[in-house]
HTML snippet that shows the backbone in 3Dmol.js (N, CA, C, O; Angstrom):
<script src="https://3Dmol.org/build/3Dmol-min.js"></script>
<div id="view" style="width:600px;height:400px;position:relative"></div>
<script>
const pdb = `
ATOM      1  N   MET A   1      80.331 124.816 101.056  1.00  0.00           N
ATOM      2  CA  MET A   1      81.333 124.810 102.105  1.00  0.00           C
ATOM      3  C   MET A   1      82.236 123.592 101.893  1.00  0.00           C
ATOM      4  O   MET A   1      81.777 122.497 101.570  1.00  0.00           O
ATOM      5  N   ILE A   2      83.525 123.823 102.085  1.00  0.00           N
ATOM      6  CA  ILE A   2      84.526 122.768 101.935  1.00  0.00           C
ATOM      7  C   ILE A   2      85.297 122.652 103.243  1.00  0.00           C
ATOM      8  O   ILE A   2      85.665 123.661 103.846  1.00  0.00           O
ATOM      9  N   THR A   3      85.541 121.419 103.680  1.00  0.00           N
ATOM     10  CA  THR A   3      86.368 121.192 104.866  1.00  0.00           C
ATOM     11  C   THR A   3      87.484 120.228 104.505  1.00  0.00           C
ATOM     12  O   THR A   3      87.320 119.348 103.661  1.00  0.00           O
ATOM     13  N   ARG A   4      88.608 120.408 105.153  1.00  0.00           N
ATOM     14  CA  ARG A   4      89.745 119.518 104.931  1.00  0.00           C
ATOM     15  C   ARG A   4      90.502 119.360 106.239  1.00  0.00           C
ATOM     16  O   ARG A   4      90.893 120.349 106.857  1.00  0.00           O
ATOM     17  N   GLU A   5      90.711 118.111 106.663  1.00  0.00           N
ATOM     18  CA  GLU A   5      91.455 117.838 107.891  1.00  0.00           C
ATOM     19  C   GLU A   5      92.917 117.570 107.556  1.00  0.00           C
ATOM     20  O   GLU A   5      93.233 116.850 106.608  1.00  0.00           O
ATOM     21  N   ILE A   6      93.798 118.162 108.352  1.00  0.00           N
ATOM     22  CA  ILE A   6      95.238 118.049 108.132  1.00  0.00           C
ATOM     23  C   ILE A   6      95.894 117.779 109.480  1.00  0.00           C
ATOM     24  O   ILE A   6      95.496 118.350 110.495  1.00  0.00           O
ATOM     25  N   THR A   7      96.900 116.908 109.490  1.00  0.00           N
ATOM     26  CA  THR A   7      97.706 116.674 110.687  1.00  0.00           C
ATOM     27  C   THR A   7      99.071 117.294 110.451  1.00  0.00           C
ATOM     28  O   THR A   7      99.744 116.965 109.474  1.00  0.00           O
ATOM     29  N   LEU A   8      99.481 118.180 111.331  1.00  0.00           N
ATOM     30  CA  LEU A   8     100.800 118.794 111.211  1.00  0.00           C
ATOM     31  C   LEU A   8     101.837 117.782 111.684  1.00  0.00           C
ATOM     32  O   LEU A   8     101.724 117.225 112.775  1.00  0.00           O
ATOM     33  N   THR A   9     102.840 117.553 110.858  1.00  0.00           N
ATOM     34  CA  THR A   9     103.817 116.504 111.158  1.00  0.00           C
ATOM     35  C   THR A   9     105.247 117.016 111.239  1.00  0.00           C
ATOM     36  O   THR A   9     106.161 116.225 111.473  1.00  0.00           O
ATOM     37  N   GLY A  10     105.467 118.288 111.057  1.00  0.00           N
ATOM     38  CA  GLY A  10     106.821 118.832 111.072  1.00  0.00           C
ATOM     39  C   GLY A  10     107.297 119.157 112.478  1.00  0.00           C
ATOM     40  O   GLY A  10     106.641 118.815 113.462  1.00  0.00           O
ATOM     41  N   ARG A  11     108.425 119.810 112.561  1.00  0.00           N
ATOM     42  CA  ARG A  11     109.021 120.150 113.856  1.00  0.00           C
ATOM     43  C   ARG A  11     108.290 121.266 114.573  1.00  0.00           C
ATOM     44  O   ARG A  11     108.263 121.303 115.803  1.00  0.00           O
ATOM     45  N   GLN A  12     107.701 122.170 113.822  1.00  0.00           N
ATOM     46  CA  GLN A  12     107.032 123.301 114.468  1.00  0.00           C
ATOM     47  C   GLN A  12     105.550 123.290 114.129  1.00  0.00           C
ATOM     48  O   GLN A  12     105.129 122.742 113.110  1.00  0.00           O
ATOM     49  N   GLY A  13     104.799 123.885 114.975  1.00  0.00           N
ATOM     50  CA  GLY A  13     103.378 124.023 114.714  1.00  0.00           C
ATOM     51  C   GLY A  13     103.126 125.335 113.986  1.00  0.00           C
ATOM     52  O   GLY A  13     103.981 125.840 113.258  1.00  0.00           O
ATOM     53  N   LEU A  14     101.963 125.860 114.195  1.00  0.00           N
ATOM     54  CA  LEU A  14     101.592 127.124 113.559  1.00  0.00           C
ATOM     55  C   LEU A  14     101.895 128.249 114.544  1.00  0.00           C
ATOM     56  O   LEU A  14     100.997 128.836 115.145  1.00  0.00           O
ATOM     57  N   VAL A  15     103.205 128.532 114.691  1.00  0.00           N
ATOM     58  CA  VAL A  15     103.675 129.583 115.594  1.00  0.00           C
ATOM     59  C   VAL A  15     103.631 130.932 114.882  1.00  0.00           C
ATOM     60  O   VAL A  15     103.174 131.008 113.742  1.00  0.00           O
ATOM     61  N   SER A  16     104.097 131.993 115.532  1.00  0.00           N
ATOM     62  CA  SER A  16     103.850 133.360 115.065  1.00  0.00           C
ATOM     63  C   SER A  16     104.180 133.647 113.602  1.00  0.00           C
ATOM     64  O   SER A  16     103.311 134.134 112.878  1.00  0.00           O
ATOM     65  N   LYS A  17     105.388 133.369 113.141  1.00  0.00           N
ATOM     66  CA  LYS A  17     105.727 133.713 111.752  1.00  0.00           C
ATOM     67  C   LYS A  17     104.950 132.860 110.744  1.00  0.00           C
ATOM     68  O   LYS A  17     104.356 133.417 109.820  1.00  0.00           O
ATOM     69  N   PRO A  18     104.934 131.530 110.887  1.00  0.00           N
ATOM     70  CA  PRO A  18     104.113 130.742 109.955  1.00  0.00           C
ATOM     71  C   PRO A  18     102.631 131.098 110.044  1.00  0.00           C
ATOM     72  O   PRO A  18     101.926 131.059 109.036  1.00  0.00           O
ATOM     73  N   ALA A  19     102.151 131.443 111.237  1.00  0.00           N
ATOM     74  CA  ALA A  19     100.741 131.832 111.398  1.00  0.00           C
ATOM     75  C   ALA A  19     100.457 133.125 110.642  1.00  0.00           C
ATOM     76  O   ALA A  19      99.410 133.258 110.009  1.00  0.00           O
ATOM     77  N   ALA A  20     101.386 134.079 110.706  1.00  0.00           N
ATOM     78  CA  ALA A  20     101.205 135.354 110.005  1.00  0.00           C
ATOM     79  C   ALA A  20     101.150 135.137 108.488  1.00  0.00           C
ATOM     80  O   ALA A  20     100.352 135.770 107.796  1.00  0.00           O
ATOM     81  N   ILE A  21     101.991 134.253 107.984  1.00  0.00           N
ATOM     82  CA  ILE A  21     101.982 133.955 106.549  1.00  0.00           C
ATOM     83  C   ILE A  21     100.683 133.243 106.171  1.00  0.00           C
ATOM     84  O   ILE A  21     100.101 133.528 105.124  1.00  0.00           O
ATOM     85  N   PHE A  22     100.230 132.323 107.014  1.00  0.00           N
ATOM     86  CA  PHE A  22      98.963 131.627 106.787  1.00  0.00           C
ATOM     87  C   PHE A  22      97.825 132.637 106.673  1.00  0.00           C
ATOM     88  O   PHE A  22      96.980 132.527 105.785  1.00  0.00           O
ATOM     89  N   ILE A  23      97.806 133.610 107.564  1.00  0.00           N
ATOM     90  CA  ILE A  23      96.759 134.640 107.574  1.00  0.00           C
ATOM     91  C   ILE A  23      96.830 135.488 106.312  1.00  0.00           C
ATOM     92  O   ILE A  23      95.795 135.822 105.735  1.00  0.00           O
ATOM     93  N   GLN A  24      98.033 135.841 105.876  1.00  0.00           N
ATOM     94  CA  GLN A  24      98.178 136.608 104.641  1.00  0.00           C
ATOM     95  C   GLN A  24      97.577 135.843 103.461  1.00  0.00           C
ATOM     96  O   GLN A  24      96.870 136.411 102.628  1.00  0.00           O
ATOM     97  N   LYS A  25      97.873 134.553 103.410  1.00  0.00           N
ATOM     98  CA  LYS A  25      97.337 133.725 102.328  1.00  0.00           C
ATOM     99  C   LYS A  25      95.820 133.640 102.417  1.00  0.00           C
ATOM    100  O   LYS A  25      95.133 133.789 101.406  1.00  0.00           O
ATOM    101  N   ALA A  26      95.286 133.404 103.615  1.00  0.00           N
ATOM    102  CA  ALA A  26      93.835 133.303 103.809  1.00  0.00           C
ATOM    103  C   ALA A  26      93.145 134.613 103.446  1.00  0.00           C
ATOM    104  O   ALA A  26      92.044 134.607 102.895  1.00  0.00           O
ATOM    105  N   SER A  27      93.789 135.730 103.755  1.00  0.00           N
ATOM    106  CA  SER A  27      93.196 137.045 103.511  1.00  0.00           C
ATOM    107  C   SER A  27      93.106 137.392 102.029  1.00  0.00           C
ATOM    108  O   SER A  27      92.398 138.327 101.655  1.00  0.00           O
ATOM    109  N   ASN A  28      93.809 136.654 101.190  1.00  0.00           N
ATOM    110  CA  ASN A  28      93.743 136.881  99.744  1.00  0.00           C
ATOM    111  C   ASN A  28      92.437 136.372  99.134  1.00  0.00           C
ATOM    112  O   ASN A  28      92.149 136.642  97.967  1.00  0.00           O
ATOM    113  N   TYR A  29      91.662 135.652  99.904  1.00  0.00           N
ATOM    114  CA  TYR A  29      90.432 135.053  99.386  1.00  0.00           C
ATOM    115  C   TYR A  29      89.199 135.773  99.897  1.00  0.00           C
ATOM    116  O   TYR A  29      89.183 136.297 101.011  1.00  0.00           O
ATOM    117  N   LYS A  30      88.167 135.790  99.068  1.00  0.00           N
ATOM    118  CA  LYS A  30      86.897 136.422  99.442  1.00  0.00           C
ATOM    119  C   LYS A  30      86.090 135.531 100.374  1.00  0.00           C
ATOM    120  O   LYS A  30      85.259 136.021 101.139  1.00  0.00           O
ATOM    121  N   SER A  31      86.328 134.230 100.315  1.00  0.00           N
ATOM    122  CA  SER A  31      85.586 133.273 101.139  1.00  0.00           C
ATOM    123  C   SER A  31      85.824 133.511 102.624  1.00  0.00           C
ATOM    124  O   SER A  31      86.865 134.031 103.026  1.00  0.00           O
ATOM    125  N   SER A  32      84.844 133.123 103.426  1.00  0.00           N
ATOM    126  CA  SER A  32      85.039 133.062 104.872  1.00  0.00           C
ATOM    127  C   SER A  32      85.843 131.800 105.143  1.00  0.00           C
ATOM    128  O   SER A  32      85.533 130.728 104.622  1.00  0.00           O
ATOM    129  N   ILE A  33      86.877 131.939 105.961  1.00  0.00           N
ATOM    130  CA  ILE A  33      87.751 130.801 106.227  1.00  0.00           C
ATOM    131  C   ILE A  33      87.946 130.675 107.731  1.00  0.00           C
ATOM    132  O   ILE A  33      88.235 131.647 108.428  1.00  0.00           O
ATOM    133  N   TRP A  34      87.781 129.454 108.203  1.00  0.00           N
ATOM    134  CA  TRP A  34      87.993 129.162 109.622  1.00  0.00           C
ATOM    135  C   TRP A  34      88.974 128.018 109.742  1.00  0.00           C
ATOM    136  O   TRP A  34      89.173 127.235 108.812  1.00  0.00           O
ATOM    137  N   ILE A  35      89.583 127.942 110.914  1.00  0.00           N
ATOM    138  CA  ILE A  35      90.418 126.789 111.231  1.00  0.00           C
ATOM    139  C   ILE A  35      89.928 126.267 112.575  1.00  0.00           C
ATOM    140  O   ILE A  35      89.632 127.034 113.491  1.00  0.00           O
ATOM    141  N   GLU A  36      89.851 124.958 112.670  1.00  0.00           N
ATOM    142  CA  GLU A  36      89.259 124.326 113.842  1.00  0.00           C
ATOM    143  C   GLU A  36      90.226 123.305 114.425  1.00  0.00           C
ATOM    144  O   GLU A  36      90.857 122.540 113.697  1.00  0.00           O
ATOM    145  N   LYS A  37      90.330 123.308 115.751  1.00  0.00           N
ATOM    146  CA  LYS A  37      91.133 122.318 116.477  1.00  0.00           C
ATOM    147  C   LYS A  37      90.334 121.914 117.708  1.00  0.00           C
ATOM    148  O   LYS A  37      89.904 122.766 118.485  1.00  0.00           O
ATOM    149  N   ASN A  38      90.140 120.625 117.878  1.00  0.00           N
ATOM    150  CA  ASN A  38      89.393 120.110 119.040  1.00  0.00           C
ATOM    151  C   ASN A  38      88.048 120.807 119.215  1.00  0.00           C
ATOM    152  O   ASN A  38      87.706 121.239 120.316  1.00  0.00           O
ATOM    153  N   GLU A  39      87.296 120.914 118.142  1.00  0.00           N
ATOM    154  CA  GLU A  39      85.954 121.506 118.156  1.00  0.00           C
ATOM    155  C   GLU A  39      85.933 123.000 118.501  1.00  0.00           C
ATOM    156  O   GLU A  39      84.863 123.552 118.761  1.00  0.00           O
ATOM    157  N   ARG A  40      87.078 123.651 118.508  1.00  0.00           N
ATOM    158  CA  ARG A  40      87.149 125.103 118.729  1.00  0.00           C
ATOM    159  C   ARG A  40      87.486 125.746 117.391  1.00  0.00           C
ATOM    160  O   ARG A  40      88.520 125.444 116.794  1.00  0.00           O
ATOM    161  N   ARG A  41      86.622 126.624 116.925  1.00  0.00           N
ATOM    162  CA  ARG A  41      86.760 127.233 115.602  1.00  0.00           C
ATOM    163  C   ARG A  41      87.070 128.711 115.729  1.00  0.00           C
ATOM    164  O   ARG A  41      86.449 129.428 116.515  1.00  0.00           O
ATOM    165  N   VAL A  42      88.071 129.171 114.918  1.00  0.00           N
ATOM    166  CA  VAL A  42      88.421 130.592 114.891  1.00  0.00           C
ATOM    167  C   VAL A  42      88.522 131.061 113.447  1.00  0.00           C
ATOM    168  O   VAL A  42      88.679 130.259 112.526  1.00  0.00           O
ATOM    169  N   ASN A  43      88.430 132.360 113.269  1.00  0.00           N
ATOM    170  CA  ASN A  43      88.596 132.984 111.968  1.00  0.00           C
ATOM    171  C   ASN A  43      90.060 132.809 111.542  1.00  0.00           C
ATOM    172  O   ASN A  43      90.970 133.228 112.257  1.00  0.00           O
ATOM    173  N   ALA A  44      90.280 132.198 110.392  1.00  0.00           N
ATOM    174  CA  ALA A  44      91.644 131.946 109.911  1.00  0.00           C
ATOM    175  C   ALA A  44      92.338 133.214 109.434  1.00  0.00           C
ATOM    176  O   ALA A  44      93.509 133.170 109.056  1.00  0.00           O
ATOM    177  N   LYS A  45      91.634 134.342 109.447  1.00  0.00           N
ATOM    178  CA  LYS A  45      92.229 135.614 109.052  1.00  0.00           C
ATOM    179  C   LYS A  45      92.569 136.463 110.275  1.00  0.00           C
ATOM    180  O   LYS A  45      92.878 137.647 110.143  1.00  0.00           O
ATOM    181  N   SER A  46      92.514 135.857 111.470  1.00  0.00           N
ATOM    182  CA  SER A  46      92.783 136.561 112.725  1.00  0.00           C
ATOM    183  C   SER A  46      94.008 135.956 113.417  1.00  0.00           C
ATOM    184  O   SER A  46      94.000 134.783 113.790  1.00  0.00           O
ATOM    185  N   LEU A  47      95.052 136.756 113.584  1.00  0.00           N
ATOM    186  CA  LEU A  47      96.270 136.265 114.219  1.00  0.00           C
ATOM    187  C   LEU A  47      96.010 135.820 115.657  1.00  0.00           C
ATOM    188  O   LEU A  47      96.441 134.739 116.059  1.00  0.00           O
ATOM    189  N   LEU A  48      95.310 136.644 116.430  1.00  0.00           N
ATOM    190  CA  LEU A  48      95.034 136.267 117.816  1.00  0.00           C
ATOM    191  C   LEU A  48      94.204 134.992 117.899  1.00  0.00           C
ATOM    192  O   LEU A  48      94.461 134.125 118.734  1.00  0.00           O
ATOM    193  N   GLY A  49      93.215 134.889 117.030  1.00  0.00           N
ATOM    194  CA  GLY A  49      92.396 133.694 117.021  1.00  0.00           C
ATOM    195  C   GLY A  49      93.205 132.453 116.691  1.00  0.00           C
ATOM    196  O   GLY A  49      93.091 131.424 117.357  1.00  0.00           O
ATOM    197  N   LEU A  50      94.022 132.564 115.656  1.00  0.00           N
ATOM    198  CA  LEU A  50      94.832 131.440 115.214  1.00  0.00           C
ATOM    199  C   LEU A  50      95.828 131.019 116.288  1.00  0.00           C
ATOM    200  O   LEU A  50      95.961 129.831 116.583  1.00  0.00           O
ATOM    201  N   LEU A  51      96.523 131.985 116.871  1.00  0.00           N
ATOM    202  CA  LEU A  51      97.504 131.659 117.906  1.00  0.00           C
ATOM    203  C   LEU A  51      96.847 131.095 119.155  1.00  0.00           C
ATOM    204  O   LEU A  51      97.455 130.302 119.874  1.00  0.00           O
ATOM    205  N   SER A  52      95.602 131.502 119.419  1.00  0.00           N
ATOM    206  CA  SER A  52      94.904 131.020 120.617  1.00  0.00           C
ATOM    207  C   SER A  52      94.616 129.520 120.554  1.00  0.00           C
ATOM    208  O   SER A  52      94.374 128.894 121.585  1.00  0.00           O
ATOM    209  N   LEU A  53      94.641 128.943 119.352  1.00  0.00           N
ATOM    210  CA  LEU A  53      94.424 127.509 119.231  1.00  0.00           C
ATOM    211  C   LEU A  53      95.632 126.694 119.680  1.00  0.00           C
ATOM    212  O   LEU A  53      95.497 125.518 120.016  1.00  0.00           O
ATOM    213  N   GLY A  54      96.811 127.313 119.688  1.00  0.00           N
ATOM    214  CA  GLY A  54      98.016 126.598 120.109  1.00  0.00           C
ATOM    215  C   GLY A  54      98.299 125.377 119.247  1.00  0.00           C
ATOM    216  O   GLY A  54      98.503 124.282 119.769  1.00  0.00           O
ATOM    217  N   ILE A  55      98.312 125.555 117.948  1.00  0.00           N
ATOM    218  CA  ILE A  55      98.496 124.435 117.020  1.00  0.00           C
ATOM    219  C   ILE A  55      99.958 124.003 117.027  1.00  0.00           C
ATOM    220  O   ILE A  55     100.854 124.767 116.670  1.00  0.00           O
ATOM    221  N   GLU A  56     100.174 122.759 117.444  1.00  0.00           N
ATOM    222  CA  GLU A  56     101.525 122.214 117.577  1.00  0.00           C
ATOM    223  C   GLU A  56     101.711 121.001 116.680  1.00  0.00           C
ATOM    224  O   GLU A  56     100.763 120.494 116.081  1.00  0.00           O
ATOM    225  N   ASN A  57     102.957 120.551 116.603  1.00  0.00           N
ATOM    226  CA  ASN A  57     103.311 119.351 115.866  1.00  0.00           C
ATOM    227  C   ASN A  57     102.419 118.199 116.321  1.00  0.00           C
ATOM    228  O   ASN A  57     102.249 117.974 117.519  1.00  0.00           O
ATOM    229  N   GLY A  58     101.857 117.479 115.372  1.00  0.00           N
ATOM    230  CA  GLY A  58     101.018 116.332 115.673  1.00  0.00           C
ATOM    231  C   GLY A  58      99.539 116.641 115.826  1.00  0.00           C
ATOM    232  O   GLY A  58      98.717 115.726 115.875  1.00  0.00           O
ATOM    233  N   ASN A  59      99.189 117.918 115.903  1.00  0.00           N
ATOM    234  CA  ASN A  59      97.780 118.297 116.044  1.00  0.00           C
ATOM    235  C   ASN A  59      97.035 118.120 114.729  1.00  0.00           C
ATOM    236  O   ASN A  59      97.584 118.333 113.648  1.00  0.00           O
ATOM    237  N   LYS A  60      95.775 117.725 114.848  1.00  0.00           N
ATOM    238  CA  LYS A  60      94.879 117.683 113.697  1.00  0.00           C
ATOM    239  C   LYS A  60      94.079 118.976 113.685  1.00  0.00           C
ATOM    240  O   LYS A  60      93.531 119.395 114.704  1.00  0.00           O
ATOM    241  N   VAL A  61      94.021 119.597 112.517  1.00  0.00           N
ATOM    242  CA  VAL A  61      93.213 120.801 112.344  1.00  0.00           C
ATOM    243  C   VAL A  61      92.323 120.610 111.126  1.00  0.00           C
ATOM    244  O   VAL A  61      92.616 119.811 110.237  1.00  0.00           O
ATOM    245  N   THR A  62      91.249 121.351 111.109  1.00  0.00           N
ATOM    246  CA  THR A  62      90.350 121.326 109.964  1.00  0.00           C
ATOM    247  C   THR A  62      90.258 122.738 109.402  1.00  0.00           C
ATOM    248  O   THR A  62      89.984 123.692 110.129  1.00  0.00           O
ATOM    249  N   ILE A  63      90.489 122.857 108.103  1.00  0.00           N
ATOM    250  CA  ILE A  63      90.305 124.127 107.400  1.00  0.00           C
ATOM    251  C   ILE A  63      88.897 124.102 106.818  1.00  0.00           C
ATOM    252  O   ILE A  63      88.494 123.129 106.181  1.00  0.00           O
ATOM    253  N   ILE A  64      88.166 125.166 107.041  1.00  0.00           N
ATOM    254  CA  ILE A  64      86.793 125.279 106.560  1.00  0.00           C
ATOM    255  C   ILE A  64      86.686 126.566 105.757  1.00  0.00           C
ATOM    256  O   ILE A  64      87.075 127.632 106.234  1.00  0.00           O
ATOM    257  N   ALA A  65      86.168 126.473 104.556  1.00  0.00           N
ATOM    258  CA  ALA A  65      86.010 127.664 103.718  1.00  0.00           C
ATOM    259  C   ALA A  65      84.624 127.652 103.088  1.00  0.00           C
ATOM    260  O   ALA A  65      84.100 126.609 102.698  1.00  0.00           O
ATOM    261  N   GLU A  66      84.051 128.846 103.003  1.00  0.00           N
ATOM    262  CA  GLU A  66      82.742 128.990 102.384  1.00  0.00           C
ATOM    263  C   GLU A  66      82.712 130.281 101.586  1.00  0.00           C
ATOM    264  O   GLU A  66      82.909 131.366 102.133  1.00  0.00           O
ATOM    265  N   GLY A  67      82.467 130.156 100.297  1.00  0.00           N
ATOM    266  CA  GLY A  67      82.406 131.327  99.430  1.00  0.00           C
ATOM    267  C   GLY A  67      82.786 130.974  98.008  1.00  0.00           C
ATOM    268  O   GLY A  67      82.982 129.807  97.668  1.00  0.00           O
ATOM    269  N   GLU A  68      82.884 131.994  97.189  1.00  0.00           N
ATOM    270  CA  GLU A  68      83.079 131.772  95.759  1.00  0.00           C
ATOM    271  C   GLU A  68      84.425 131.160  95.397  1.00  0.00           C
ATOM    272  O   GLU A  68      84.530 130.492  94.369  1.00  0.00           O
ATOM    273  N   ASP A  69      85.455 131.366  96.207  1.00  0.00           N
ATOM    274  CA  ASP A  69      86.774 130.808  95.901  1.00  0.00           C
ATOM    275  C   ASP A  69      87.227 129.799  96.959  1.00  0.00           C
ATOM    276  O   ASP A  69      88.422 129.632  97.202  1.00  0.00           O
ATOM    277  N   GLU A  70      86.257 129.134  97.581  1.00  0.00           N
ATOM    278  CA  GLU A  70      86.533 128.219  98.691  1.00  0.00           C
ATOM    279  C   GLU A  70      87.485 127.084  98.321  1.00  0.00           C
ATOM    280  O   GLU A  70      88.369 126.740  99.105  1.00  0.00           O
ATOM    281  N   GLN A  71      87.313 126.502  97.138  1.00  0.00           N
ATOM    282  CA  GLN A  71      88.165 125.378  96.734  1.00  0.00           C
ATOM    283  C   GLN A  71      89.622 125.810  96.605  1.00  0.00           C
ATOM    284  O   GLN A  71      90.523 125.113  97.072  1.00  0.00           O
ATOM    285  N   PHE A  72      89.851 126.952  95.976  1.00  0.00           N
ATOM    286  CA  PHE A  72      91.219 127.460  95.824  1.00  0.00           C
ATOM    287  C   PHE A  72      91.829 127.765  97.189  1.00  0.00           C
ATOM    288  O   PHE A  72      93.001 127.472  97.427  1.00  0.00           O
ATOM    289  N   ALA A  73      91.045 128.347  98.078  1.00  0.00           N
ATOM    290  CA  ALA A  73      91.526 128.715  99.410  1.00  0.00           C
ATOM    291  C   ALA A  73      91.964 127.477 100.183  1.00  0.00           C
ATOM    292  O   ALA A  73      93.069 127.438 100.723  1.00  0.00           O
ATOM    293  N   VAL A  74      91.115 126.486 100.235  1.00  0.00           N
ATOM    294  CA  VAL A  74      91.445 125.272 100.988  1.00  0.00           C
ATOM    295  C   VAL A  74      92.666 124.580 100.397  1.00  0.00           C
ATOM    296  O   VAL A  74      93.531 124.108 101.135  1.00  0.00           O
ATOM    297  N   ASN A  75      92.738 124.518  99.090  1.00  0.00           N
ATOM    298  CA  ASN A  75      93.892 123.872  98.445  1.00  0.00           C
ATOM    299  C   ASN A  75      95.193 124.587  98.790  1.00  0.00           C
ATOM    300  O   ASN A  75      96.175 123.943  99.158  1.00  0.00           O
ATOM    301  N   GLU A  76      95.209 125.916  98.674  1.00  0.00           N
ATOM    302  CA  GLU A  76      96.447 126.656  98.947  1.00  0.00           C
ATOM    303  C   GLU A  76      96.832 126.572 100.421  1.00  0.00           C
ATOM    304  O   GLU A  76      98.008 126.404 100.742  1.00  0.00           O
ATOM    305  N   LEU A  77      95.868 126.686 101.310  1.00  0.00           N
ATOM    306  CA  LEU A  77      96.180 126.658 102.735  1.00  0.00           C
ATOM    307  C   LEU A  77      96.649 125.274 103.183  1.00  0.00           C
ATOM    308  O   LEU A  77      97.533 125.159 104.032  1.00  0.00           O
ATOM    309  N   GLU A  78      96.066 124.240 102.620  1.00  0.00           N
ATOM    310  CA  GLU A  78      96.542 122.878 102.921  1.00  0.00           C
ATOM    311  C   GLU A  78      97.978 122.710 102.433  1.00  0.00           C
ATOM    312  O   GLU A  78      98.829 122.182 103.149  1.00  0.00           O
ATOM    313  N   GLU A  79      98.234 123.159 101.222  1.00  0.00           N
ATOM    314  CA  GLU A  79      99.582 123.070 100.649  1.00  0.00           C
ATOM    315  C   GLU A  79     100.588 123.816 101.522  1.00  0.00           C
ATOM    316  O   GLU A  79     101.695 123.328 101.751  1.00  0.00           O
ATOM    317  N   TYR A  80     100.211 124.988 102.006  1.00  0.00           N
ATOM    318  CA  TYR A  80     101.109 125.769 102.858  1.00  0.00           C
ATOM    319  C   TYR A  80     101.385 125.021 104.173  1.00  0.00           C
ATOM    320  O   TYR A  80     102.537 124.935 104.598  1.00  0.00           O
ATOM    321  N   LEU A  81     100.352 124.485 104.813  1.00  0.00           N
ATOM    322  CA  LEU A  81     100.560 123.765 106.080  1.00  0.00           C
ATOM    323  C   LEU A  81     101.468 122.545 105.877  1.00  0.00           C
ATOM    324  O   LEU A  81     102.288 122.231 106.740  1.00  0.00           O
ATOM    325  N   LYS A  82     101.326 121.872 104.759  1.00  0.00           N
ATOM    326  CA  LYS A  82     102.203 120.736 104.472  1.00  0.00           C
ATOM    327  C   LYS A  82     103.632 121.197 104.212  1.00  0.00           C
ATOM    328  O   LYS A  82     104.582 120.498 104.565  1.00  0.00           O
ATOM    329  N   ALA A  83     103.791 122.359 103.605  1.00  0.00           N
ATOM    330  CA  ALA A  83     105.132 122.887 103.315  1.00  0.00           C
ATOM    331  C   ALA A  83     105.847 123.307 104.598  1.00  0.00           C
ATOM    332  O   ALA A  83     107.048 123.071 104.733  1.00  0.00           O
ATOM    333  N   ILE A  84     105.135 123.923 105.540  1.00  0.00           N
ATOM    334  CA  ILE A  84     105.825 124.320 106.788  1.00  0.00           C
ATOM    335  C   ILE A  84     106.175 123.093 107.604  1.00  0.00           C
ATOM    336  O   ILE A  84     107.064 123.153 108.453  1.00  0.00           O
ATOM    337  N   ASP A  85     105.500 121.989 107.369  1.00  0.00           N
ATOM    338  CA  ASP A  85     105.832 120.742 108.052  1.00  0.00           C
ATOM    339  C   ASP A  85     107.190 120.225 107.624  1.00  0.00           C
ATOM    340  O   ASP A  85     107.810 119.451 108.353  1.00  0.00           O
ATOM    341  N   GLN A  86     107.665 120.633 106.464  1.00  0.00           N
ATOM    342  CA  GLN A  86     108.933 120.140 105.951  1.00  0.00           C
ATOM    343  C   GLN A  86     110.135 120.918 106.463  1.00  0.00           C
ATOM    344  O   GLN A  86     111.277 120.543 106.197  1.00  0.00           O
ATOM    345  N   THR A  87     109.886 122.008 107.201  1.00  0.00           N
ATOM    346  CA  THR A  87     111.003 122.834 107.688  1.00  0.00           C
ATOM    347  C   THR A  87     111.404 122.463 109.081  1.00  0.00           C
ATOM    348  O   THR A  87     112.326 123.059 109.638  1.00  0.00           O
TER     349      THR A  87
END
`;
const viewer = $3Dmol.createViewer("view");
viewer.addModel(pdb, "pdb");
viewer.setStyle({}, {cartoon: {color: "spectrum"}});
viewer.zoomTo();
viewer.render();
</script>
């Protein structure tokens, strides 16, 4: 299992369109992937779950992946969250 903590620093958080793209990316992996905010963990492949966290600018989140491609999953998802911070 791999975990990585990220602080969103851009203008927008993980709102509907960026969340949908995040889910598409997460769904490409065989690993189980979760995202956690304030000790609340949801399936990172679930739009309702992800949106229910209300991830906004300045929030710290943790990406958790477990499975055969966990390292690749965490790396790509971290990279994506950092990229949406730049918009």
